[in-house]
C-alpha positions in Angstrom: 112.6 78.9 109.6 111.1 81.0 112.3 108.7 83.9 111.6 111.4 86.3 112.8 113.9 84.7 110.4 111.4 84.9 107.5 110.8 88.6 108.1 114.6 89.3 108.3 115.1 87.4 105.0 112.2 89.2 103.4 113.5 92.6 104.4 116.9 91.8 102.9 115.1 91.1 99.6 113.0 94.3 100.1 116.2 96.4 100.0 117.9 94.5 97.1 116.4 95.4 93.7 117.6 92.2 92.1 115.9 90.1 94.8 112.8 92.1 95.4 110.3 89.5 94.0 111.6 87.1 96.7 110.2 89.6 99.3 106.7 88.3 98.6 107.6 84.8 99.9 106.8 86.4 103.3 103.1 86.5 102.4 100.4 83.8 101.9 98.3 83.9 98.7 95.4 85.2 100.8 97.3 88.0 102.5 95.2 91.0 103.8 97.0 94.3 104.4 95.1 96.5 106.8 95.9 100.2 106.7 96.6 100.2 102.9 93.6 101.8 101.1 93.2 100.4 97.7 95.2 97.3 98.3 92.8 94.4 97.8 93.1 91.1 99.7 95.5 88.7 97.9 99.1 88.5 97.0 98.7 90.0 93.5 97.4 93.3 94.8 100.2 93.4 97.4 102.7 92.9 94.6 101.2 95.6 92.5 101.4 98.0 95.5 105.0 97.3 96.4 106.2 97.3 92.7 104.7 100.8 92.4 106.4 101.8 95.6 109.7 100.6 94.4 109.4 102.5 91.2 109.0 105.7 93.1 111.6 104.9 95.8 113.9 102.4 94.1 116.5 102.4 96.9 114.0 101.8 99.7 114.9 99.7 102.6 113.4 98.9 106.0 115.4 99.1 109.3 113.9 97.3 112.2 114.1 99.4 115.4 112.2 97.0 117.7 110.8 93.5 117.2 108.4 91.7 119.6 107.6 88.0 118.9 104.4 86.5 120.4 105.2 82.8 119.7 101.9 81.4 121.0 100.0 83.5 118.5 102.4 83.3 115.6 102.6 87.1 115.7 105.3 89.7 115.2 105.1 93.3 116.2 107.6 95.5 114.4 108.6 99.1 114.8 110.6 100.2 111.8 111.8 103.1 109.6 111.6 103.0 105.8 114.2 105.1 104.0 114.6 105.9 100.4 114.9 108.5 97.7 112.0 109.7 95.5 112.9 109.1 91.9 109.5 109.4 90.2 106.4 111.6 90.7 104.4 110.8 93.8 100.9 112.2 94.3 101.6 115.0 91.8 104.9 115.9 93.5 107.9 115.9 91.1 110.9 113.9 92.1 114.0 116.0 92.9 115.8 113.4 94.9 113.9 113.9 98.2 115.0 111.5 100.9 112.3 109.9 103.1 112.5 108.5 106.6 109.1 107.0 107.4 108.6 105.4 110.8 105.9 102.8 111.2 104.5 99.9 113.2 103.2 96.6 111.8 101.6 93.6 113.4 102.1 90.5 111.3 100.0 87.4 111.8 101.5 84.1 110.5 100.1 80.7 109.6 102.3 77.9 108.3 105.3 80.2 108.1 103.6 82.9 106.0 102.1 86.2 106.9 98.3 86.1 106.2 97.3 89.4 107.9 99.2 92.6 108.5 98.1 95.7 110.3 100.2 98.8 109.7 100.3 102.4 110.9 102.8 105.0 109.6 103.1 108.8 109.7 101.5 109.9 106.4 101.9 113.6 107.0 105.6 113.2 107.6 106.0 111.3 104.3 104.0 114.0 102.5 106.1 116.7 104.0 109.4 114.9 103.3 108.6 114.7 99.5 107.7 118.4 99.4 103.9 118.2 99.7 102.0 121.1 101.2 99.3 120.4 103.7 96.8 123.2 103.6 94.1 123.9 106.1 90.8 122.2 105.2 87.9 123.4 107.2 85.1 120.9 107.7 81.6 122.1 108.4 78.9 120.2 110.1 75.4 121.0 109.0 72.6 120.6 111.5 69.1 119.7 110.2 67.7 121.5 113.3 70.1 124.5 113.2 68.8 127.8 114.3 68.1 130.5 111.7 71.2 132.6 111.2 73.6 130.3 113.0 76.8 129.4 111.3 78.1 125.9 110.9 80.7 124.8 113.5 84.2 124.6 112.4 86.5 121.7 113.1 90.1 122.4 114.0 92.8 122.0 111.5 92.4 118.9 109.5 94.2 117.1 106.6 94.3 118.5 103.1 91.6 117.5 100.7 94.0 115.1 99.0 94.7 113.3 102.2 91.0 113.2 103.1 90.1 111.7 99.7 92.9 109.1 99.8 92.5 108.6 103.6 96.2 107.9 103.9 99.1 109.2 101.8 101.1 106.1 102.4 98.5 104.1 100.7 98.6 106.1 97.5 101.9 104.7 96.3 100.1 102.7 93.6 101.3 103.9 90.2 
């Protein structure tokens, strides 16, 4: 089976609650997910992450919008959208049936037919907004050890809320 076919089969399993555990056949035992804070290297940590995600968004599915295959490197580049409905509390936000449409891009590196490394980027603020989160201005100040007397610290422009800064990425806080 090609890497493209493996991914396609895995995403069918991702969307089917009765076959979700087969989704993990996509990954090697030593898988490393980059861009997922708190997900440690190894398949067990990846399983814990996705099982928590599916508890919150039980009807989640991934639609591929664009797929680029780099055969000589055993690499796939995927632009996708994850859709689903929030059914449990997520980051302190009660579930009231909020629908999500989360776009993202992943680069998957394969060895012996299994993904051993994945780099992912998705729009965390969009997800937070879609579930009803409120992003509030959080002003960062920069202290200067050699600042002049009476000067005020510089202000950075609008930044993420404290919760986003602490977790670094909302999408990576799906762990239950």
